[in-house]
mmCIF file of the N, C-alpha and C atoms, coordinates in Angstrom:
data_MODEL
# 
_entry.id   MODEL 
# 
loop_
_atom_site.group_PDB 
_atom_site.id 
_atom_site.type_symbol 
_atom_site.label_atom_id 
_atom_site.label_alt_id 
_atom_site.label_comp_id 
_atom_site.label_asym_id 
_atom_site.label_entity_id 
_atom_site.label_seq_id 
_atom_site.pdbx_PDB_ins_code 
_atom_site.Cartn_x 
_atom_site.Cartn_y 
_atom_site.Cartn_z 
_atom_site.occupancy 
_atom_site.B_iso_or_equiv 
_atom_site.pdbx_formal_charge 
_atom_site.auth_seq_id 
_atom_site.auth_comp_id 
_atom_site.auth_asym_id 
_atom_site.auth_atom_id 
_atom_site.pdbx_PDB_model_num 
ATOM 1   N N  . MET A 1 1  ? 88.123 80.841  89.590  1.00 0.00 ? 1  MET A N  1 
ATOM 2   C CA . MET A 1 1  ? 88.303 82.338  89.143  1.00 0.00 ? 1  MET A CA 1 
ATOM 3   C C  . MET A 1 1  ? 86.981 83.072  88.961  1.00 0.00 ? 1  MET A C  1 
ATOM 4   N N  . THR A 1 2  ? 85.885 82.330  88.763  1.00 0.00 ? 2  THR A N  1 
ATOM 5   C CA . THR A 1 2  ? 84.797 83.104  88.582  1.00 0.00 ? 2  THR A CA 1 
ATOM 6   C C  . THR A 1 2  ? 84.399 83.857  89.895  1.00 0.00 ? 2  THR A C  1 
ATOM 7   N N  . ALA A 1 3  ? 84.603 83.290  91.051  1.00 0.00 ? 3  ALA A N  1 
ATOM 8   C CA . ALA A 1 3  ? 84.295 83.810  92.281  1.00 0.00 ? 3  ALA A CA 1 
ATOM 9   C C  . ALA A 1 3  ? 85.117 85.139  92.517  1.00 0.00 ? 3  ALA A C  1 
ATOM 10  N N  . LEU A 1 4  ? 86.381 85.064  92.087  1.00 0.00 ? 4  LEU A N  1 
ATOM 11  C CA . LEU A 1 4  ? 87.271 86.257  92.223  1.00 0.00 ? 4  LEU A CA 1 
ATOM 12  C C  . LEU A 1 4  ? 86.700 87.302  91.367  1.00 0.00 ? 4  LEU A C  1 
ATOM 13  N N  . ALA A 1 5  ? 86.379 86.950  90.198  1.00 0.00 ? 5  ALA A N  1 
ATOM 14  C CA . ALA A 1 5  ? 85.821 87.981  89.291  1.00 0.00 ? 5  ALA A CA 1 
ATOM 15  C C  . ALA A 1 5  ? 84.578 88.677  89.689  1.00 0.00 ? 5  ALA A C  1 
ATOM 16  N N  . ILE A 1 6  ? 83.623 87.887  90.322  1.00 0.00 ? 6  ILE A N  1 
ATOM 17  C CA . ILE A 1 6  ? 82.476 88.537  90.906  1.00 0.00 ? 6  ILE A CA 1 
ATOM 18  C C  . ILE A 1 6  ? 82.788 89.455  92.036  1.00 0.00 ? 6  ILE A C  1 
ATOM 19  N N  . PHE A 1 7  ? 83.721 88.860  92.745  1.00 0.00 ? 7  PHE A N  1 
ATOM 20  C CA . PHE A 1 7  ? 84.126 89.749  94.015  1.00 0.00 ? 7  PHE A CA 1 
ATOM 21  C C  . PHE A 1 7  ? 84.622 91.074  93.492  1.00 0.00 ? 7  PHE A C  1 
ATOM 22  N N  . LEU A 1 8  ? 85.594 91.011  92.661  1.00 0.00 ? 8  LEU A N  1 
ATOM 23  C CA . LEU A 1 8  ? 86.268 92.202  92.036  1.00 0.00 ? 8  LEU A CA 1 
ATOM 24  C C  . LEU A 1 8  ? 85.235 93.165  91.489  1.00 0.00 ? 8  LEU A C  1 
ATOM 25  N N  . ILE A 1 9  ? 84.301 92.702  90.770  1.00 0.00 ? 9  ILE A N  1 
ATOM 26  C CA . ILE A 1 9  ? 83.138 93.560  90.137  1.00 0.00 ? 9  ILE A CA 1 
ATOM 27  C C  . ILE A 1 9  ? 82.258 94.086  91.329  1.00 0.00 ? 9  ILE A C  1 
ATOM 28  N N  . VAL A 1 10 ? 81.842 93.394  92.290  1.00 0.00 ? 10 VAL A N  1 
ATOM 29  C CA . VAL A 1 10 ? 81.143 93.940  93.327  1.00 0.00 ? 10 VAL A CA 1 
ATOM 30  C C  . VAL A 1 10 ? 81.884 94.944  94.211  1.00 0.00 ? 10 VAL A C  1 
ATOM 31  N N  . TYR A 1 11 ? 83.209 94.594  94.392  1.00 0.00 ? 11 TYR A N  1 
ATOM 32  C CA . TYR A 1 11 ? 84.105 95.493  95.164  1.00 0.00 ? 11 TYR A CA 1 
ATOM 33  C C  . TYR A 1 11 ? 84.219 96.801  94.373  1.00 0.00 ? 11 TYR A C  1 
ATOM 34  N N  . GLY A 1 12 ? 84.614 96.743  93.091  1.00 0.00 ? 12 GLY A N  1 
ATOM 35  C CA . GLY A 1 12 ? 84.740 97.973  92.280  1.00 0.00 ? 12 GLY A CA 1 
ATOM 36  C C  . GLY A 1 12 ? 83.444 98.752  92.378  1.00 0.00 ? 12 GLY A C  1 
ATOM 37  N N  . ILE A 1 13 ? 82.337 98.286  92.130  1.00 0.00 ? 13 ILE A N  1 
ATOM 38  C CA . ILE A 1 13 ? 81.137 98.932  92.316  1.00 0.00 ? 13 ILE A CA 1 
ATOM 39  C C  . ILE A 1 13 ? 80.809 99.656  93.631  1.00 0.00 ? 13 ILE A C  1 
ATOM 40  N N  . ALA A 1 14 ? 81.135 98.931  94.679  1.00 0.00 ? 14 ALA A N  1 
ATOM 41  C CA . ALA A 1 14 ? 81.111 99.382  95.964  1.00 0.00 ? 14 ALA A CA 1 
ATOM 42  C C  . ALA A 1 14 ? 82.141 100.619 96.248  1.00 0.00 ? 14 ALA A C  1 
ATOM 43  N N  . VAL A 1 15 ? 83.262 100.518 95.847  1.00 0.00 ? 15 VAL A N  1 
ATOM 44  C CA . VAL A 1 15 ? 84.223 101.614 96.080  1.00 0.00 ? 15 VAL A CA 1 
ATOM 45  C C  . VAL A 1 15 ? 83.867 102.833 95.321  1.00 0.00 ? 15 VAL A C  1 
ATOM 46  N N  . ILE A 1 16 ? 83.326 102.738 93.960  1.00 0.00 ? 16 ILE A N  1 
ATOM 47  C CA . ILE A 1 16 ? 82.848 103.807 93.321  1.00 0.00 ? 16 ILE A CA 1 
ATOM 48  C C  . ILE A 1 16 ? 81.611 104.460 93.873  1.00 0.00 ? 16 ILE A C  1 
ATOM 49  N N  . ALA A 1 17 ? 80.791 103.643 94.397  1.00 0.00 ? 17 ALA A N  1 
ATOM 50  C CA . ALA A 1 17 ? 79.665 104.186 95.038  1.00 0.00 ? 17 ALA A CA 1 
ATOM 51  C C  . ALA A 1 17 ? 79.873 104.995 96.363  1.00 0.00 ? 17 ALA A C  1 
ATOM 52  N N  . ILE A 1 18 ? 80.919 104.370 97.121  1.00 0.00 ? 18 ILE A N  1 
ATOM 53  C CA . ILE A 1 18 ? 81.398 105.169 98.330  1.00 0.00 ? 18 ILE A CA 1 
ATOM 54  C C  . ILE A 1 18 ? 82.055 106.569 97.848  1.00 0.00 ? 18 ILE A C  1 
ATOM 55  N N  . ALA A 1 19 ? 82.726 106.512 96.679  1.00 0.00 ? 19 ALA A N  1 
ATOM 56  C CA . ALA A 1 19 ? 83.412 107.795 96.309  1.00 0.00 ? 19 ALA A CA 1 
ATOM 57  C C  . ALA A 1 19 ? 82.352 108.789 96.032  1.00 0.00 ? 19 ALA A C  1 
ATOM 58  N N  . PHE A 1 20 ? 81.301 108.257 95.210  1.00 0.00 ? 20 PHE A N  1 
ATOM 59  C CA . PHE A 1 20 ? 80.404 109.359 94.860  1.00 0.00 ? 20 PHE A CA 1 
ATOM 60  C C  . PHE A 1 20 ? 79.363 109.799 96.035  1.00 0.00 ? 20 PHE A C  1 
ATOM 61  N N  . LEU A 1 21 ? 78.886 108.847 96.730  1.00 0.00 ? 21 LEU A N  1 
ATOM 62  C CA . LEU A 1 21 ? 77.788 109.192 97.824  1.00 0.00 ? 21 LEU A CA 1 
ATOM 63  C C  . LEU A 1 21 ? 78.464 109.640 99.060  1.00 0.00 ? 21 LEU A C  1 
ATOM 64  N N  . LYS A 1 22 ? 79.617 109.205 99.430  1.00 0.00 ? 22 LYS A N  1 
ATOM 65  C CA . LYS A 1 22 ? 80.417 109.574 100.613 1.00 0.00 ? 22 LYS A CA 1 
ATOM 66  C C  . LYS A 1 22 ? 79.474 109.316 102.011 1.00 0.00 ? 22 LYS A C  1 
ATOM 67  N N  . PRO A 1 23 ? 79.049 108.005 102.131 1.00 0.00 ? 23 PRO A N  1 
ATOM 68  C CA . PRO A 1 23 ? 78.196 107.857 103.345 1.00 0.00 ? 23 PRO A CA 1 
ATOM 69  C C  . PRO A 1 23 ? 79.030 108.167 104.678 1.00 0.00 ? 23 PRO A C  1 
ATOM 70  N N  . ALA A 1 24 ? 78.369 108.854 105.520 1.00 0.00 ? 24 ALA A N  1 
ATOM 71  C CA . ALA A 1 24 ? 79.045 109.303 106.776 1.00 0.00 ? 24 ALA A CA 1 
ATOM 72  C C  . ALA A 1 24 ? 79.793 108.336 107.574 1.00 0.00 ? 24 ALA A C  1 
ATOM 73  N N  . PRO A 1 25 ? 79.108 107.096 107.773 1.00 0.00 ? 25 PRO A N  1 
ATOM 74  C CA . PRO A 1 25 ? 79.788 106.123 108.660 1.00 0.00 ? 25 PRO A CA 1 
ATOM 75  C C  . PRO A 1 25 ? 81.039 105.572 107.970 1.00 0.00 ? 25 PRO A C  1 
ATOM 76  N N  . ILE A 1 26 ? 81.080 105.487 106.752 1.00 0.00 ? 26 ILE A N  1 
ATOM 77  C CA . ILE A 1 26 ? 82.225 104.982 106.087 1.00 0.00 ? 26 ILE A CA 1 
ATOM 78  C C  . ILE A 1 26 ? 83.260 106.246 105.790 1.00 0.00 ? 26 ILE A C  1 
ATOM 79  N N  . TRP A 1 27 ? 82.771 107.231 105.350 1.00 0.00 ? 27 TRP A N  1 
ATOM 80  C CA . TRP A 1 27 ? 83.673 108.328 105.035 1.00 0.00 ? 27 TRP A CA 1 
ATOM 81  C C  . TRP A 1 27 ? 84.370 108.893 106.106 1.00 0.00 ? 27 TRP A C  1 
ATOM 82  N N  . ASN A 1 28 ? 83.923 108.749 107.440 1.00 0.00 ? 28 ASN A N  1 
ATOM 83  C CA . ASN A 1 28 ? 84.548 109.209 108.534 1.00 0.00 ? 28 ASN A CA 1 
ATOM 84  C C  . ASN A 1 28 ? 85.486 108.242 109.273 1.00 0.00 ? 28 ASN A C  1 
ATOM 85  N N  . LEU A 1 29 ? 85.737 107.157 108.594 1.00 0.00 ? 29 LEU A N  1 
ATOM 86  C CA . LEU A 1 29 ? 86.616 106.222 109.192 1.00 0.00 ? 29 LEU A CA 1 
ATOM 87  C C  . LEU A 1 29 ? 88.168 106.807 109.284 1.00 0.00 ? 29 LEU A C  1 
ATOM 88  N N  . GLY A 1 30 ? 89.006 106.523 110.203 1.00 0.00 ? 30 GLY A N  1 
ATOM 89  C CA . GLY A 1 30 ? 90.138 106.980 110.220 1.00 0.00 ? 30 GLY A CA 1 
ATOM 90  C C  . GLY A 1 30 ? 91.033 106.888 109.164 1.00 0.00 ? 30 GLY A C  1 
ATOM 91  N N  . LYS A 1 31 ? 90.983 105.723 108.446 1.00 0.00 ? 31 LYS A N  1 
ATOM 92  C CA . LYS A 1 31 ? 91.891 105.409 107.284 1.00 0.00 ? 31 LYS A CA 1 
ATOM 93  C C  . LYS A 1 31 ? 91.432 106.377 106.175 1.00 0.00 ? 31 LYS A C  1 
ATOM 94  N N  . ILE A 1 32 ? 90.284 106.581 105.937 1.00 0.00 ? 32 ILE A N  1 
ATOM 95  C CA . ILE A 1 32 ? 89.785 107.396 104.811 1.00 0.00 ? 32 ILE A CA 1 
ATOM 96  C C  . ILE A 1 32 ? 90.146 108.823 105.198 1.00 0.00 ? 32 ILE A C  1 
ATOM 97  N N  . GLN A 1 33 ? 89.887 109.327 106.306 1.00 0.00 ? 33 GLN A N  1 
ATOM 98  C CA . GLN A 1 33 ? 90.299 110.620 106.719 1.00 0.00 ? 33 GLN A CA 1 
ATOM 99  C C  . GLN A 1 33 ? 91.757 110.865 106.640 1.00 0.00 ? 33 GLN A C  1 
ATOM 100 N N  . GLY A 1 34 ? 92.666 109.898 106.810 1.00 0.00 ? 34 GLY A N  1 
ATOM 101 C CA . GLY A 1 34 ? 93.989 109.902 106.554 1.00 0.00 ? 34 GLY A CA 1 
ATOM 102 C C  . GLY A 1 34 ? 94.404 110.153 105.063 1.00 0.00 ? 34 GLY A C  1 
ATOM 103 N N  . PHE A 1 35 ? 93.607 109.449 104.159 1.00 0.00 ? 35 PHE A N  1 
ATOM 104 C CA . PHE A 1 35 ? 93.597 109.876 102.708 1.00 0.00 ? 35 PHE A CA 1 
ATOM 105 C C  . PHE A 1 35 ? 93.191 111.239 102.545 1.00 0.00 ? 35 PHE A C  1 
ATOM 106 N N  . VAL A 1 36 ? 92.275 111.733 103.107 1.00 0.00 ? 36 VAL A N  1 
ATOM 107 C CA . VAL A 1 36 ? 91.633 113.032 102.891 1.00 0.00 ? 36 VAL A CA 1 
ATOM 108 C C  . VAL A 1 36 ? 92.674 114.099 103.363 1.00 0.00 ? 36 VAL A C  1 
ATOM 109 N N  . LYS A 1 37 ? 93.468 113.952 104.430 1.00 0.00 ? 37 LYS A N  1 
ATOM 110 C CA . LYS A 1 37 ? 94.480 114.819 104.958 1.00 0.00 ? 37 LYS A CA 1 
ATOM 111 C C  . LYS A 1 37 ? 95.696 114.805 103.980 1.00 0.00 ? 37 LYS A C  1 
ATOM 112 N N  . ALA A 1 38 ? 95.857 113.654 103.444 1.00 0.00 ? 38 ALA A N  1 
ATOM 113 C CA . ALA A 1 38 ? 97.148 113.534 102.469 1.00 0.00 ? 38 ALA A CA 1 
ATOM 114 C C  . ALA A 1 38 ? 96.752 114.018 101.029 1.00 0.00 ? 38 ALA A C  1 
ATOM 115 N N  . LEU A 1 39 ? 95.596 113.670 100.553 1.00 0.00 ? 39 LEU A N  1 
ATOM 116 C CA . LEU A 1 39 ? 95.359 113.910 99.101  1.00 0.00 ? 39 LEU A CA 1 
ATOM 117 C C  . LEU A 1 39 ? 94.271 114.996 99.036  1.00 0.00 ? 39 LEU A C  1 
ATOM 118 N N  . THR A 1 40 ? 93.730 115.589 100.041 1.00 0.00 ? 40 THR A N  1 
ATOM 119 C CA . THR A 1 40 ? 92.546 116.383 99.953  1.00 0.00 ? 40 THR A CA 1 
ATOM 120 C C  . THR A 1 40 ? 91.195 115.589 99.675  1.00 0.00 ? 40 THR A C  1 
ATOM 121 N N  . GLU A 1 41 ? 90.154 116.288 99.757  1.00 0.00 ? 41 GLU A N  1 
ATOM 122 C CA . GLU A 1 41 ? 88.794 115.557 99.498  1.00 0.00 ? 41 GLU A CA 1 
ATOM 123 C C  . GLU A 1 41 ? 88.850 115.125 98.133  1.00 0.00 ? 41 GLU A C  1 
ATOM 124 N N  . ARG A 1 42 ? 89.089 116.004 97.120  1.00 0.00 ? 42 ARG A N  1 
ATOM 125 C CA . ARG A 1 42 ? 88.963 115.823 95.744  1.00 0.00 ? 42 ARG A CA 1 
ATOM 126 C C  . ARG A 1 42 ? 89.943 114.699 95.270  1.00 0.00 ? 42 ARG A C  1 
ATOM 127 N N  . GLY A 1 43 ? 91.095 114.638 95.818  1.00 0.00 ? 43 GLY A N  1 
ATOM 128 C CA . GLY A 1 43 ? 92.125 113.660 95.539  1.00 0.00 ? 43 GLY A CA 1 
ATOM 129 C C  . GLY A 1 43 ? 91.606 112.264 96.073  1.00 0.00 ? 43 GLY A C  1 
ATOM 130 N N  . THR A 1 44 ? 91.031 112.285 97.208  1.00 0.00 ? 44 THR A N  1 
ATOM 131 C CA . THR A 1 44 ? 90.553 110.951 97.716  1.00 0.00 ? 44 THR A CA 1 
ATOM 132 C C  . THR A 1 44 ? 89.444 110.354 96.861  1.00 0.00 ? 44 THR A C  1 
ATOM 133 N N  . VAL A 1 45 ? 88.676 111.308 96.417  1.00 0.00 ? 45 VAL A N  1 
ATOM 134 C CA . VAL A 1 45 ? 87.520 110.870 95.531  1.00 0.00 ? 45 VAL A CA 1 
ATOM 135 C C  . VAL A 1 45 ? 88.064 110.220 94.195  1.00 0.00 ? 45 VAL A C  1 
ATOM 136 N N  . ILE A 1 46 ? 88.986 110.962 93.691  1.00 0.00 ? 46 ILE A N  1 
ATOM 137 C CA . ILE A 1 46 ? 89.576 110.590 92.291  1.00 0.00 ? 46 ILE A CA 1 
ATOM 138 C C  . ILE A 1 46 ? 90.326 109.182 92.589  1.00 0.00 ? 46 ILE A C  1 
ATOM 139 N N  . PHE A 1 47 ? 91.105 109.054 93.726  1.00 0.00 ? 47 PHE A N  1 
ATOM 140 C CA . PHE A 1 47 ? 91.767 107.865 94.133  1.00 0.00 ? 47 PHE A CA 1 
ATOM 141 C C  . PHE A 1 47 ? 90.874 106.717 94.051  1.00 0.00 ? 47 PHE A C  1 
ATOM 142 N N  . PHE A 1 48 ? 89.671 106.969 94.812  1.00 0.00 ? 48 PHE A N  1 
ATOM 143 C CA . PHE A 1 48 ? 88.783 105.810 94.952  1.00 0.00 ? 48 PHE A CA 1 
ATOM 144 C C  . PHE A 1 48 ? 88.093 105.450 93.655  1.00 0.00 ? 48 PHE A C  1 
ATOM 145 N N  . ILE A 1 49 ? 87.790 106.492 92.806  1.00 0.00 ? 49 ILE A N  1 
ATOM 146 C CA . ILE A 1 49 ? 87.237 106.137 91.529  1.00 0.00 ? 49 ILE A CA 1 
ATOM 147 C C  . ILE A 1 49 ? 88.209 105.334 90.611  1.00 0.00 ? 49 ILE A C  1 
ATOM 148 N N  . VAL A 1 50 ? 89.464 105.649 90.596  1.00 0.00 ? 50 VAL A N  1 
ATOM 149 C CA . VAL A 1 50 ? 90.409 105.002 89.872  1.00 0.00 ? 50 VAL A CA 1 
ATOM 150 C C  . VAL A 1 50 ? 90.689 103.541 90.444  1.00 0.00 ? 50 VAL A C  1 
ATOM 151 N N  . TRP A 1 51 ? 90.754 103.444 91.859  1.00 0.00 ? 51 TRP A N  1 
ATOM 152 C CA . TRP A 1 51 ? 90.863 102.079 92.379  1.00 0.00 ? 51 TRP A CA 1 
ATOM 153 C C  . TRP A 1 51 ? 89.703 101.165 91.997  1.00 0.00 ? 51 TRP A C  1 
ATOM 154 N N  . GLY A 1 52 ? 88.402 101.776 92.206  1.00 0.00 ? 52 GLY A N  1 
ATOM 155 C CA . GLY A 1 52 ? 87.253 101.019 91.962  1.00 0.00 ? 52 GLY A CA 1 
ATOM 156 C C  . GLY A 1 52 ? 87.229 100.646 90.475  1.00 0.00 ? 52 GLY A C  1 
ATOM 157 N N  . ALA A 1 53 ? 87.588 101.495 89.542  1.00 0.00 ? 53 ALA A N  1 
ATOM 158 C CA . ALA A 1 53 ? 87.436 101.147 88.163  1.00 0.00 ? 53 ALA A CA 1 
ATOM 159 C C  . ALA A 1 53 ? 88.444 100.072 87.680  1.00 0.00 ? 53 ALA A C  1 
ATOM 160 N N  . ALA A 1 54 ? 89.731 100.171 88.450  1.00 0.00 ? 54 ALA A N  1 
ATOM 161 C CA . ALA A 1 54 ? 90.719 99.061  88.187  1.00 0.00 ? 54 ALA A CA 1 
ATOM 162 C C  . ALA A 1 54 ? 90.213 97.665  88.692  1.00 0.00 ? 54 ALA A C  1 
ATOM 163 N N  . ALA A 1 55 ? 89.515 97.664  89.851  1.00 0.00 ? 55 ALA A N  1 
ATOM 164 C CA . ALA A 1 55 ? 88.954 96.403  90.215  1.00 0.00 ? 55 ALA A CA 1 
ATOM 165 C C  . ALA A 1 55 ? 87.817 95.911  89.479  1.00 0.00 ? 55 ALA A C  1 
ATOM 166 N N  . LEU A 1 56 ? 86.994 96.859  88.971  1.00 0.00 ? 56 LEU A N  1 
ATOM 167 C CA . LEU A 1 56 ? 85.939 96.526  88.078  1.00 0.00 ? 56 LEU A CA 1 
ATOM 168 C C  . LEU A 1 56 ? 86.441 96.023  86.753  1.00 0.00 ? 56 LEU A C  1 
ATOM 169 N N  . ILE A 1 57 ? 87.327 96.615  86.111  1.00 0.00 ? 57 ILE A N  1 
ATOM 170 C CA . ILE A 1 57 ? 87.953 96.218  84.893  1.00 0.00 ? 57 ILE A CA 1 
ATOM 171 C C  . ILE A 1 57 ? 88.681 94.878  85.006  1.00 0.00 ? 57 ILE A C  1 
ATOM 172 N N  . ALA A 1 58 ? 89.397 94.530  86.164  1.00 0.00 ? 58 ALA A N  1 
ATOM 173 C CA . ALA A 1 58 ? 90.043 93.468  86.338  1.00 0.00 ? 58 ALA A CA 1 
ATOM 174 C C  . ALA A 1 58 ? 89.044 92.276  86.540  1.00 0.00 ? 58 ALA A C  1 
ATOM 175 N N  . GLY A 1 59 ? 87.936 92.544  87.194  1.00 0.00 ? 59 GLY A N  1 
ATOM 176 C CA . GLY A 1 59 ? 86.853 91.518  87.406  1.00 0.00 ? 59 GLY A CA 1 
ATOM 177 C C  . GLY A 1 59 ? 86.140 91.213  86.064  1.00 0.00 ? 59 GLY A C  1 
ATOM 178 N N  . ILE A 1 60 ? 85.985 92.248  85.041  1.00 0.00 ? 60 ILE A N  1 
ATOM 179 C CA . ILE A 1 60 ? 85.340 91.891  83.905  1.00 0.00 ? 60 ILE A CA 1 
ATOM 180 C C  . ILE A 1 60 ? 86.422 91.228  82.968  1.00 0.00 ? 60 ILE A C  1 
ATOM 181 N N  . VAL A 1 61 ? 87.675 91.588  82.979  1.00 0.00 ? 61 VAL A N  1 
ATOM 182 C CA . VAL A 1 61 ? 88.740 90.780  82.163  1.00 0.00 ? 61 VAL A CA 1 
ATOM 183 C C  . VAL A 1 61 ? 88.872 89.332  82.669  1.00 0.00 ? 61 VAL A C  1 
ATOM 184 N N  . ILE A 1 62 ? 88.706 89.085  83.891  1.00 0.00 ? 62 ILE A N  1 
ATOM 185 C CA . ILE A 1 62 ? 88.851 87.682  84.322  1.00 0.00 ? 62 ILE A CA 1 
ATOM 186 C C  . ILE A 1 62 ? 87.615 86.914  83.932  1.00 0.00 ? 62 ILE A C  1 
ATOM 187 N N  . LEU A 1 63 ? 86.504 87.452  83.881  1.00 0.00 ? 63 LEU A N  1 
ATOM 188 C CA . LEU A 1 63 ? 85.278 86.890  83.359  1.00 0.00 ? 63 LEU A CA 1 
ATOM 189 C C  . LEU A 1 63 ? 85.330 86.402  81.983  1.00 0.00 ? 63 LEU A C  1 
ATOM 190 N N  . THR A 1 64 ? 86.026 87.289  81.159  1.00 0.00 ? 64 THR A N  1 
ATOM 191 C CA . THR A 1 64 ? 86.033 87.046  79.629  1.00 0.00 ? 64 THR A CA 1 
ATOM 192 C C  . THR A 1 64 ? 87.181 86.154  79.326  1.00 0.00 ? 64 THR A C  1 
# 
């Protein structure tokens, strides 16, 4: 379970970083651009922040 918790924490941090930094090679992927078309740019950023926070919280809860 510790490995899962660490993975979720790292994944959550990575997703939140992608949401804030919007690195071009990742942000221009087809799947993310599909999110942008459906949710707009702001909605996609909010979705990523919520998804990353959920993963981060789940990882912390599993560790404790």
